[in-house]
C-alpha positions in Angstrom: 0.3 0.2 0.0 1.2 3.6 -0.9 2.2 5.6 2.0 -0.7 8.0 3.0 -0.5 11.9 1.7 0.0 14.2 4.6 -2.8 16.9 4.4 -3.5 19.7 7.0 -7.2 20.7 7.6 -7.9 23.8 8.6 -11.4 24.7 9.8 -12.8 26.3 13.0 -15.9 23.9 12.9 -14.8 20.6 15.0 -17.3 18.2 13.8 -17.1 19.1 10.2 -13.2 19.0 10.5 -13.5 15.7 12.2 -16.3 14.4 9.9 -14.0 15.2 6.7 -10.7 14.3 8.3 -12.2 10.8 8.9 -13.1 10.8 5.3 -10.0 11.7 3.8 -8.0 9.6 6.0 -10.3 6.5 4.1 -9.0 7.6 0.6 -5.3 7.8 1.6 -4.5 11.1 3.4 -2.9 11.3 6.9 -4.8 14.4 7.9 -3.8 16.7 11.1 -6.6 19.2 11.8 -6.1 22.9 13.1 -9.0 24.7 14.2 -6.8 28.5 13.8 -4.5 29.9 12.1 -1.9 29.8 15.0 -2.1 26.2 15.2 -2.3 25.7 11.5 1.4 27.5 10.6 2.5 25.1 14.1 1.4 22.0 12.4 2.7 23.1 8.6 6.2 23.7 10.7 6.1 20.2 12.2 3.9 18.0 10.2 5.4 19.2 6.7 2.0 18.3 4.5 1.9 18.5 0.8 -2.0 19.1 1.1 -3.9 21.6 2.7 -7.8 22.1 3.0 -8.3 25.7 4.1 -11.7 27.2 5.3 -12.4 30.9 4.0 -14.0 31.8 7.7 -11.8 30.9 10.8 -13.8 32.8 13.6 -12.7 35.8 13.7 -9.7 35.1 11.2 -9.8 34.9 7.6 -8.6 32.1 5.4 -6.9 34.2 2.8 -4.7 35.6 4.9 -3.0 32.8 6.2 -2.3 31.3 2.7 0.8 33.3 2.1 2.0 32.2 5.6 1.2 28.5 4.9 3.0 28.8 1.4 6.3 30.6 3.0 6.5 27.4 5.4 5.9 25.1 2.2 6.2 26.3 -0.7 5.1 23.2 -2.3 1.7 23.0 -0.4 -1.4 22.4 -2.5 -3.7 24.6 -1.0 -7.7 24.0 -1.7 -9.8 26.8 -0.1 -13.2 26.0 1.3 -16.1 28.4 1.6 -19.7 28.7 2.6 -19.7 32.1 1.1 -18.4 31.4 -2.7 -17.9 34.4 -5.0 -16.0 34.7 -7.8 -14.2 37.7 -6.4 -12.8 35.4 -3.4 -12.2 32.7 -5.7 -10.0 35.2 -7.9 -8.6 36.5 -4.5 -7.9 32.8 -3.2 -5.7 32.0 -6.4 -3.7 35.5 -6.6 -2.7 34.5 -3.1 -1.9 31.0 -4.1 -4.3 28.8 -3.5 -4.5 26.1 -6.2 -8.4 25.5 -6.1 -11.6 26.6 -4.5 -14.9 24.7 -4.0 -18.1 25.7 -2.2 -19.7 24.2 0.9 -21.2 21.9 0.8 -18.6 19.6 -0.2 -18.1 16.0 0.0 -14.7 14.2 0.6 -14.7 12.8 -3.3 -14.9 16.6 -4.2 -12.5 17.6 -1.9 -9.9 14.8 -3.3 -10.8 15.3 -6.7 -9.7 19.1 -6.1 -6.5 18.4 -4.1 -5.5 16.1 -6.9 -6.5 18.6 -10.2 -9.4 16.5 -11.4 -10.9 19.6 -13.1 -14.2 19.7 -11.0 -13.5 22.6 -9.3 -15.6 25.6 -8.8 -12.8 27.8 -10.6 -12.7 25.7 -13.5 -16.5 25.6 -14.1 -17.0 28.9 -14.3 -19.2 29.1 -17.6 -18.0 32.2 -19.9 -20.6 34.3 -21.3 -23.5 33.6 -18.7 -24.3 36.8 -16.6 -24.8 36.2 -12.8 -27.8 37.6 -11.4 -27.5 41.2 -10.1 -27.5 40.7 -6.4 -24.7 38.2 -7.4 -22.7 40.5 -8.8 -23.2 43.3 -5.9 -22.2 40.6 -3.6 -18.9 39.8 -5.4 -18.4 43.7 -6.0 -18.7 43.7 -2.0 -16.6 41.1 -1.3 -13.8 42.3 -3.4 -13.6 46.0 -2.0 -13.8 44.3 1.6 -10.5 42.2 0.7 -9.2 45.5 -0.9 -9.7 46.9 2.5 -8.5 44.3 4.5 -11.6 43.4 5.8 -12.0 46.6 7.4 -16.1 47.3 7.4 -15.8 50.9 7.8 -13.3 51.6 5.0 -15.3 49.4 2.7 -18.4 50.8 3.4 -16.7 54.4 3.1 -15.4 53.1 -0.8 -18.6 51.8 -1.6 -20.6 55.0 -0.5 -22.8 53.0 2.0 -23.5 53.3 5.5 -21.7 51.1 7.7 -24.8 49.4 9.2 -25.8 49.1 5.4 -23.0 47.3 4.6 -23.2 44.8 7.5 -26.5 43.7 6.7 -25.5 43.0 3.0 -22.7 41.0 4.4 -25.1 39.3 6.9 -26.9 37.7 3.5 -25.9 34.7 1.8 -24.8 35.1 -2.0 -27.5 34.5 -4.4 -26.7 30.6 -5.4 -26.9 30.1 -9.6 -28.8 27.3 -10.8 -26.6 24.4 -12.3 -27.5 22.0 -15.0 
């Protein structure tokens, strides 16, 4: 039997991380779990993983900010970003920062394995050119892009968007519009 592939799973949802960790373990990965950025960096130094599955929202932390730090420790680390708040803007930002792939939650272990091993079924590779997203979706993506440019500073993002801070917070509390898939 082949040696298990070392993988670092970084998610603040302990139940989700445990379930996904077991499923990935059954698929040939040796999984270490971190629930925050500091623990993730410590495990990356100690365990030297080849793969990382990273959640976008880590409690008060932003998973996007962790990508460059992980790559500084492990330059060949293949990073998959998971998010329950999918948008093209966050996908682009994740790829710019060094993530190799991006999937919207909910996901199953087979989708995660496919994305980690590069099977071509990721959200990034499924963007259909010429298919205009709904206006609410475009607004959500624009807000996410501006928020990322402001390092998640709500007040500064609201100023740049010409919105009251509370209005922006209400918009951020809403989930983005899901697109219909064939």
